[in-house]
Residue, then its C-alpha position, 0 to 999 in steps of 0.5 A: m188655655r191652649v198655651h197652658y196645656e201645651k206648657l203642661r205637655a212640655d213640663a211633662a216631657e221634661c219630667a220624663l227626661l229627668r226620670d230617664l236620666a235619674t240614677d236614684a230609684e225614688k227620683r225615677e219614680l217621682f219624676g215618672r209620676l209627675a210626668d204622668h200627672l202633668n200629661s193627665l192635666a194637659s189632656l183634661m185641659q185639651r179636652r175642655v178646649e175641644l168641647q168649648a170649640a164644639a159648643t161654640a160651633m153648635a151655638g146656632s144649631p138645636g141640640p144638647v151641648p156636650k158636657p166636659p168630663p168630671a174633674g179628675m177623670a183621666l182620659 
């Protein structure tokens, strides 16, 4: 999953670059929204990876396992 969220971050950076280079206002807005959306997805995936790592580390210890944030929730 780490490879996937890193790819999303790279795609978001590319969209941000296209946003900055666009001369048309509609295209600037579109690429800006795409960059924001891809960054949000990457953040959710990264958080999930971190929670899974924490759950694995806590597997031998008593206590509740952290739950991931609800789907669609921006961090």
